[in-house]
C-alpha positions as CSV (number, residue, x, y, z in Angstrom):
1,M,11.1,25.1,21.4
2,A,10.5,22.0,19.5
3,M,6.4,21.1,19.7
4,C,5.7,17.6,20.7
5,P,2.8,16.0,19.3
6,S,0.1,15.3,22.3
7,F,-0.7,12.0,22.9
8,S,-4.0,10.9,25.2
9,T,-3.0,8.6,27.9
10,P,-5.1,5.8,26.7
11,R,-4.5,5.8,23.4
12,L,-0.8,6.0,24.3
13,L,-0.9,3.2,26.8
14,A,-2.4,0.9,23.9
15,V,0.6,1.9,21.3
16,L,2.7,1.2,24.4
17,L,1.0,-2.3,25.4
18,V,0.7,-3.5,21.5
19,S,4.3,-2.1,20.7
20,A,5.6,-4.4,24.5
21,F,3.6,-7.6,23.5
22,A,4.6,-7.0,19.7
23,L,8.1,-6.8,20.8
24,V,8.0,-10.4,22.9
25,A,5.9,-12.4,20.7
26,C,8.2,-11.9,17.6
27,D,11.0,-13.4,18.9
28,S,11.3,-17.0,17.2
29,K,14.9,-17.7,18.0
30,P,14.9,-21.4,20.0
31,N,16.5,-20.7,23.0
32,P,19.4,-22.8,23.3
33,T,19.3,-22.8,27.4
34,P,19.2,-26.1,28.8
35,I,16.9,-26.2,31.5
36,N,19.3,-26.9,34.3
37,Y,21.1,-23.6,33.1
38,Q,21.9,-21.8,36.5
39,G,22.0,-18.3,35.1
40,L,24.9,-15.6,34.5
41,G,27.8,-16.3,36.5
42,S,26.6,-20.5,37.0
43,G,30.9,-21.2,35.5
44,S,29.0,-22.7,32.5
45,P,31.1,-21.7,29.5
46,G,27.8,-20.0,27.7
47,D,28.3,-17.2,30.6
48,V,30.0,-14.7,28.6
49,A,27.6,-15.4,25.2
50,A,24.3,-15.2,27.4
51,I,25.2,-11.7,28.3
52,G,25.5,-10.2,24.5
53,R,22.6,-12.2,23.1
54,L,19.5,-10.4,22.5
55,G,16.5,-12.4,23.9
56,G,18.3,-15.8,22.9
57,D,19.1,-16.7,26.4
58,D,17.2,-16.6,29.9
59,S,18.8,-12.6,30.0
60,G,14.8,-12.1,28.5
61,V,16.7,-8.8,27.6
62,I,13.8,-6.8,25.4
63,F,13.4,-3.1,24.5
64,G,17.9,-2.5,24.4
65,V,21.2,-3.7,25.0
66,T,22.8,-5.3,27.6
67,K,25.9,-3.8,29.2
68,G,28.9,-4.3,27.1
69,N,27.7,-5.2,24.0
70,D,26.9,-1.2,22.3
71,K,28.9,-2.1,19.7
72,G,27.6,1.3,17.9
73,G,30.2,3.2,20.9
74,G,27.1,5.1,22.1
75,G,27.3,4.2,25.8
76,G,24.6,1.6,27.0
77,A,21.6,2.4,24.5
78,G,18.7,1.3,26.5
79,I,17.8,-0.9,29.7
80,G,16.6,-4.4,29.4
81,V,14.3,-6.5,31.6
82,N,14.0,-10.4,31.9
83,A,11.1,-11.1,29.0
84,Y,9.3,-13.6,31.4
85,L,9.3,-11.5,34.3
86,W,7.9,-9.2,32.6
87,R,5.0,-10.9,30.7
88,G,4.4,-13.0,34.1
89,A,4.2,-9.6,36.0
90,L,1.8,-8.2,33.1
91,D,-0.4,-12.1,33.0
92,T,-0.5,-12.0,37.1
93,L,-2.0,-7.9,37.1
94,G,-4.3,-8.3,33.7
95,F,-7.3,-8.5,36.0
96,M,-6.6,-4.7,36.9
97,P,-6.5,-2.5,35.1
98,L,-3.6,-0.9,34.0
99,S,-2.9,2.6,34.3
100,S,1.3,2.9,33.1
101,I,3.8,0.7,32.1
102,D,7.8,1.6,31.2
103,P,9.0,-1.5,29.7
104,F,12.1,0.1,29.7
105,G,12.5,0.3,32.7
106,G,10.3,-2.8,34.0
107,V,7.8,-1.2,36.1
108,I,4.2,-2.0,36.1
109,I,1.4,0.1,37.9
110,T,-2.4,-0.1,37.6
111,D,-4.9,1.2,38.4
112,W,-7.7,0.6,41.5
113,Y,-9.1,-2.3,41.2
114,T,-12.5,-3.1,43.2
115,P,-12.9,-7.0,43.1
116,P,-17.0,-8.1,42.6
117,A,-17.5,-9.7,46.1
118,T,-16.7,-6.3,47.4
119,S,-17.4,-3.1,47.0
120,G,-16.1,-1.4,50.1
121,E,-12.1,-2.1,49.1
122,R,-10.1,-1.5,46.3
123,F,-6.3,-2.3,45.4
124,K,-4.1,-0.9,43.2
125,A,-0.5,-3.0,42.3
126,T,3.0,-1.8,41.8
127,A,5.7,-4.3,40.0
128,Y,9.3,-3.8,39.1
129,V,11.3,-6.1,37.3
130,L,14.5,-5.1,38.4
131,T,16.8,-7.3,36.8
132,Q,17.5,-9.3,33.3
133,D,18.0,-12.5,34.5
134,L,14.8,-14.9,35.6
135,R,15.3,-15.1,39.3
136,S,13.1,-15.0,42.6
137,D,14.7,-11.4,43.5
138,G,14.3,-9.9,40.0
139,I,10.5,-9.3,40.7
140,R,8.8,-6.8,43.6
141,V,5.2,-6.0,43.7
142,A,3.7,-3.5,46.3
143,I,-0.3,-4.2,46.8
144,F,-2.0,-0.8,48.2
145,R,-5.5,-1.2,49.7
146,Q,-8.2,1.4,50.7
147,E,-11.8,0.7,52.3
148,L,-14.6,3.3,51.6
149,R,-15.6,4.7,54.7
150,G,-18.7,7.2,54.0
151,N,-17.9,8.7,50.8
152,Q,-13.5,8.5,51.9
153,W,-11.3,6.0,50.2
154,V,-8.8,5.4,53.3
155,D,-5.5,3.8,53.5
156,S,-5.8,0.4,54.8
157,Q,-3.3,-2.3,56.1
158,V,-2.0,-5.0,53.4
159,A,-1.7,-8.3,54.8
160,A,1.9,-9.3,55.3
161,A,2.1,-11.9,53.2
162,T,0.0,-10.3,50.1
163,N,3.4,-8.9,48.4
164,S,5.1,-12.1,48.6
165,E,2.4,-13.7,47.6
166,M,1.7,-12.3,44.3
167,E,5.7,-12.2,43.7
168,D,5.4,-16.3,43.6
169,K,2.7,-15.9,41.4
170,V,4.5,-13.9,39.3
171,L,7.3,-16.4,39.4
172,A,5.4,-19.0,38.6
173,R,3.7,-17.4,35.5
174,A,7.0,-16.1,34.5
175,R,8.2,-20.3,34.9
176,R,5.7,-21.3,32.8
177,L,6.3,-19.2,29.8
178,R,9.7,-20.1,29.8
179,E,9.2,-23.9,30.1
180,Q,6.6,-23.0,27.3
181,A,9.4,-21.5,25.1
182,V,12.2,-24.3,26.0
183,G,9.4,-26.7,25.5
184,G,8.3,-25.5,22.4
185,N,12.1,-25.0,20.6
186,R,13.3,-28.5,20.9
């Protein structure tokens, strides 16, 4: 049985974060997608070409190839997520300490965060980037809340609108990032 090198969790997390940011930040291709782009399947002539490009359109694929673009014949080499949604989620949840990130599967999990103004409650979040397209249904955020009762942390109800408000913030940030990319490449 082969032995894998052992990495401490903070060190592994740091390596993954630096790698993710480096790959997202190093894309220097101009974005040819017009501002009024409706997404894949919109009937525009660029639909087929958009599926196969890596990082050059609204698919925002990172870490892998899209389905149907595996020229090596290996049968689907990776899972891609929308780079704008991914970065938007990282930026939006950046005030909370990160516990785990999976850029291949599009999952961000934070550790518990206690706001400075309140010492008796803490929050945790999990964000899921679900698509390769910048779409409103491409992100899901789940917020968890606990209250300190005595010496025990007890799960508490989160306001019904909190998850959707956080999703809206991620989407707004992702759209700003895309607008900056499109505006900067003209």
